[in-house]
C-alpha positions in Angstrom: 0.0 0.0 0.0 3.0 2.3 0.6 3.7 2.4 -3.2 0.1 3.5 -3.8 0.5 6.4 -1.4 3.8 7.4 -3.0 2.3 7.2 -6.5 -0.7 9.3 -5.5 1.6 11.8 -3.9 3.8 12.0 -7.0 0.7 12.7 -9.2 -0.6 15.3 -6.7 2.8 17.1 -6.8 2.7 16.9 -10.6 -0.7 18.6 -10.4 0.8 21.3 -8.1 3.6 21.8 -10.7 1.2 22.1 -13.6 -1.2 24.5 -11.9 1.7 26.5 -10.4 3.1 27.1 -13.8 -0.3 28.1 -15.1 -0.8 30.4 -12.1 2.5 32.1 -12.6 1.9 32.7 -16.3 -1.5 34.1 -15.5 -0.2 36.4 -12.8 2.7 37.6 -15.0 0.7 37.9 -18.2 3.2 35.7 -20.0 2.3 33.4 -22.8 2.0 29.7 -21.9 4.6 27.5 -23.5 2.6 25.2 -25.7 3.7 21.6 -26.4 2.1 19.9 -29.4 0.2 22.6 -31.1 -1.9 25.7 -30.3 -4.7 26.4 -27.9 -2.5 27.1 -24.8 -3.2 30.8 -25.0 -6.8 30.6 -26.4 -8.2 28.3 -23.7 -6.8 30.4 -20.7 -8.1 33.5 -22.4 -11.6 32.2 -22.9 -14.6 33.1 -20.8 -14.6 29.6 -19.4 -11.2 30.2 -17.7 -12.8 31.6 -14.6 -15.2 30.3 -12.0 -17.0 33.0 -10.0 -14.4 35.4 -11.1 -11.5 33.2 -9.9 -9.0 32.0 -12.6 -9.1 28.2 -12.9 -5.4 27.7 -12.3 -5.7 29.2 -8.8 -8.6 26.8 -8.1 -6.6 23.9 -9.6 -3.6 24.8 -7.4 -5.8 24.9 -4.3 -7.3 21.5 -5.3 -3.9 19.8 -5.8 -2.5 21.3 -2.5 -5.6 20.0 -0.7 -5.1 16.5 -2.2 -1.5 16.6 -1.3 -2.3 17.6 2.3 -4.9 14.7 2.6 -2.4 12.2 1.2 0.3 13.4 3.7 -2.2 13.3 6.6 -3.3 9.8 5.8 0.1 8.3 4.9 2.6 10.0 7.2 0.5 11.1 10.1 -1.8 8.1 10.1 -4.9 10.4 10.4 -7.9 8.1 10.4 -8.0 6.5 7.0 -11.7 6.0 7.4 -12.0 9.8 7.1 -9.1 10.7 4.8 -9.8 8.1 2.1 -13.5 8.9 1.5 -12.7 12.6 1.6 -9.9 12.0 -1.0 -12.3 9.9 -3.1 -15.0 12.6 -3.1 -12.4 15.4 -3.9 -10.8 13.5 -6.7 -14.1 12.4 -8.1 -15.4 16.0 -8.2 -12.1 17.1 -9.7 -12.3 14.4 -12.4 -15.9 15.4 -13.3 -14.9 19.0 -13.5 -11.9 18.2 -15.6 -14.1 16.2 -18.0 -16.5 19.1 -18.3 -13.6 21.5 -19.0 -12.1 19.1 -21.6 -15.6 18.9 -23.3 -15.7 22.7 -23.4 -12.3 22.8 -25.1 -13.5 20.3 -27.7 -17.1 21.5 -28.3 -17.1 25.2 -27.5 -13.7 26.7 -27.5 -12.4 24.6 -30.4 -8.9 24.5 -29.1 -6.9 22.3 -26.6 -4.5 23.5 -23.9 -1.8 20.9 -23.4 -1.3 22.0 -19.8 -5.1 21.7 -19.1 -5.1 18.2 -20.7 -2.1 17.2 -18.6 -3.9 18.4 -15.5 -7.0 16.4 -16.5 -4.9 13.2 -17.0 -3.2 13.8 -13.7 -6.6 14.3 -12.0 -8.1 11.2 -13.5 -5.0 9.2 -12.4 -5.5 10.6 -8.9 -9.1 9.4 -8.9 -8.0 5.9 -10.0 -5.4 5.8 -7.2 -7.9 7.1 -4.6 -10.3 4.3 -5.6 -7.5 1.8 -5.3 -6.3 3.1 -1.9 -9.9 3.0 -0.5 -10.4 -0.5 -1.9 -7.1 -1.8 -0.5 -7.8 -0.2 2.9 -11.3 -1.6 3.1 -10.0 -5.1 2.3 -7.4 -4.9 5.0 -10.0 -3.7 7.5 -12.3 -6.6 6.6 -9.3 -9.0 6.8 -8.4 -7.7 10.2 -12.0 -8.0 11.5 -12.2 -11.6 10.3 -9.3 -12.6 12.6 
């Protein structure tokens, strides 16, 4: 189970890196370095790049920092996994659904894809899969312990 925690932490920190870069470019007004084509400036400049007036990279950074904190609380500090893992699952599920919505907007409405946004969506989806796996492994170990 240790490897699952480490893997999830690596992906959470990747998300922190991606959204930190997007936040810094937003704050500085710099163009986003685009890998694999265009869309990296169009998507962040669209009307969908804000939620309640807050730029999405800021929200993404807060999201990934929260996921990182939950992972550290559960893994290193042994905070109750019966609390941490369901919270992590709900958070990553909501993040994956929102990422799916944003990816759909890029395809159907904006007509351009931001590589950094897609990288964040893949990172988030991977975190969801790892959260499900962590919860599943934990619930199996609890059941095995109760059966003894």
